[in-house]
C-alpha positions as CSV (number, residue, x, y, z in Angstrom):
1,F,12.5,-24.3,27.2
2,G,11.7,-25.4,30.7
3,T,9.1,-28.2,31.5
4,A,6.5,-25.4,32.6
5,S,6.6,-23.9,29.1
6,V,6.0,-27.2,27.5
7,G,3.2,-28.0,29.9
8,Q,1.5,-24.8,29.0
9,E,1.8,-25.5,25.4
10,I,0.0,-28.8,26.0
11,I,-2.7,-27.3,28.0
12,A,-3.3,-24.6,25.6
13,A,-3.4,-27.2,22.6
14,G,-5.9,-29.2,24.5
15,L,-8.0,-26.1,25.5
16,K,-8.3,-25.2,21.8
17,K,-9.4,-28.6,20.7
18,T,-12.1,-29.0,23.4
19,G,-13.7,-25.6,23.1
20,L,-12.5,-24.4,26.4
21,A,-10.7,-21.4,24.7
22,E,-14.1,-20.1,23.8
23,T,-15.5,-20.6,27.3
24,M,-12.6,-18.9,28.8
25,Q,-13.1,-15.9,26.5
26,F,-16.7,-15.5,27.7
27,T,-16.3,-16.2,31.4
28,M,-12.8,-14.8,32.1
29,G,-12.5,-12.1,29.2
30,V,-9.2,-13.7,27.9
31,R,-8.6,-15.6,24.7
32,L,-5.9,-18.1,23.9
33,L,-4.5,-17.6,20.4
34,D,-1.5,-18.9,18.5
35,Q,1.3,-16.3,18.0
36,V,1.4,-15.6,14.3
37,M,4.3,-13.6,12.7
38,M,4.6,-12.4,9.1
39,S,7.7,-13.4,7.1
40,Y,9.1,-10.7,4.9
41,G,9.2,-11.9,1.4
42,G,11.3,-9.2,-0.3
43,P,10.2,-6.0,-2.1
44,A,7.0,-6.3,-4.5
45,F,6.1,-4.6,-7.6
46,R,4.0,-1.6,-7.1
47,N,0.6,-1.3,-8.7
48,F,-1.0,1.9,-10.0
49,S,-4.4,2.7,-11.3
50,Y,-5.8,5.8,-13.2
51,T,-9.3,6.6,-13.9
52,F,-10.4,9.1,-16.6
53,A,-13.9,10.4,-17.3
54,L,-13.8,11.4,-20.9
55,K,-16.7,13.5,-22.1
56,P,-16.5,14.3,-25.8
57,L,-18.3,17.4,-26.9
58,N,-19.3,16.1,-30.4
59,A,-18.9,12.8,-32.6
60,T,-15.4,14.0,-33.6
61,D,-14.1,14.1,-30.2
62,S,-15.9,10.7,-29.5
63,Q,-13.8,9.1,-32.4
64,E,-10.6,10.6,-30.8
65,I,-11.4,9.0,-27.6
66,D,-11.9,5.7,-29.4
67,N,-8.4,6.1,-30.9
68,I,-7.0,6.6,-27.5
69,V,-8.8,3.5,-26.1
70,R,-7.5,1.5,-29.0
71,F,-3.9,2.7,-28.3
72,F,-4.0,1.6,-24.7
73,K,-5.5,-1.6,-25.6
74,L,-3.0,-2.5,-28.2
75,A,-0.1,-1.2,-26.0
76,S,-1.2,-3.5,-23.3
77,A,-1.1,-6.6,-25.4
78,P,2.1,-8.7,-26.1
79,L,2.9,-9.9,-29.5
80,R,2.8,-13.4,-30.0
81,M,5.9,-14.9,-32.1
82,S,4.7,-18.2,-33.8
83,T,6.8,-21.2,-33.1
84,Q,6.2,-24.8,-33.8
85,F,6.4,-26.2,-30.4
86,S,6.1,-23.3,-27.8
87,R,4.5,-20.0,-27.4
88,L,6.9,-17.0,-27.3
89,Y,5.7,-13.5,-26.6
90,D,7.4,-10.2,-27.4
91,L,6.8,-7.8,-24.3
92,P,4.0,-5.3,-24.5
93,S,4.8,-1.5,-24.4
94,V,6.6,0.0,-21.4
95,F,5.4,3.3,-20.0
96,E,7.3,6.0,-18.3
97,I,4.7,7.8,-16.1
98,T,5.4,11.3,-15.1
99,F,3.2,14.2,-13.5
100,H,3.6,17.6,-14.8
101,N,2.7,21.2,-14.0
102,G,2.3,22.7,-17.5
103,W,5.7,21.8,-19.3
104,D,7.7,21.2,-16.0
105,E,7.7,17.9,-14.1
106,N,5.9,18.3,-10.8
107,P,8.4,18.0,-7.9
108,N,5.6,17.6,-5.3
109,L,4.4,14.1,-6.8
110,P,6.1,10.8,-6.4
111,K,8.2,9.3,-9.2
112,I,7.2,6.0,-10.9
113,G,9.6,3.4,-12.4
114,K,9.0,2.0,-15.9
115,C,5.5,0.3,-15.9
116,A,3.7,-2.4,-18.0
117,L,0.0,-1.7,-18.7
118,T,-1.7,-4.7,-17.2
119,N,-5.4,-4.0,-17.6
120,V,-7.6,-1.4,-19.7
121,G,-11.1,-1.0,-18.3
122,V,-13.8,0.8,-20.4
123,S,-17.2,1.6,-19.7
124,Y,-19.3,3.5,-22.4
125,G,-22.1,5.9,-21.8
126,G,-21.8,7.2,-18.3
127,D,-24.3,6.4,-15.6
128,K,-27.3,6.4,-18.2
129,F,-26.0,5.3,-21.6
130,T,-26.4,8.1,-24.0
131,T,-25.1,8.7,-27.5
132,F,-24.7,11.6,-29.8
133,D,-27.7,12.3,-32.3
134,G,-26.9,11.6,-35.9
135,T,-24.0,9.2,-35.2
136,Q,-23.9,5.4,-35.2
137,G,-24.0,5.3,-31.4
138,A,-21.0,7.5,-30.4
139,P,-21.3,7.7,-26.6
140,V,-21.4,11.0,-24.8
141,Q,-19.0,9.6,-22.1
142,V,-16.3,7.0,-21.9
143,D,-14.7,6.0,-18.5
144,L,-11.2,4.7,-18.9
145,T,-9.4,2.9,-16.1
146,L,-5.6,2.0,-16.8
147,Q,-3.8,-0.3,-14.4
148,F,-0.1,-0.4,-14.4
149,K,2.6,-2.5,-12.5
150,E,6.0,-1.2,-12.1
151,M,8.5,-3.4,-13.8
152,E,11.5,-2.7,-11.5
153,L,11.8,-3.7,-7.9
154,L,12.7,-0.8,-5.8
155,D,14.8,-0.8,-2.6
156,R,15.5,2.0,0.0
157,D,18.3,3.7,-2.2
158,N,15.3,4.4,-4.8
159,F,13.4,6.4,-2.3
160,V,16.3,8.3,-0.5
161,G,16.7,11.5,-2.7
162,N,14.9,10.2,-5.6
163,D,11.3,10.7,-4.5
164,F,10.0,7.5,-5.7
C-alpha cells in the first residue's frame, strides 16, 4: 500500500466520524461506505415447511385428524433417558420425505435427505372457530404446519445427477 491509500483511509475515517460523509451524500450525490464481504461458513442444513388445511366431514374424521396431530407431536419429541447427573436424550423420529404421482415417485420434484421434525404448529377451527354439532367440540377445520430440518449436509455431488 502506498502513502496515498493510507492517507485516503485516514480521511475516510475522519469523514465518517465528523458527519461529513452524510453531507457529501446530499451535496455531491456520493456516499463513503466500508467495504463489507461475506465469509462462507460452509454448507447449511436445509429447512422445509409444509402446511395442510384438514377439513373433516364429520366427528369421526375429526378424531382421525386428532390422531394424526398426536402422531406428529410424538414423533417430534425426543425421549429423555434418566441419569443421575446429566440429561441424555434418545433422538426423535427421522423422516424420509418423498413426493409421489399416485404410486410412483415424482421425478419433477426435488429429493430431500433424512429430516427431523423440528416444529408442529396446529390451529383449530379455521378463520372462525366452529365445531361439529353433537360433539364435545370437535373442530370443523385443523390447520397443521410441519417444519423439518434436513439432518445431512449436502455438497455439490448430492445435487449433480441426484435431483436434491
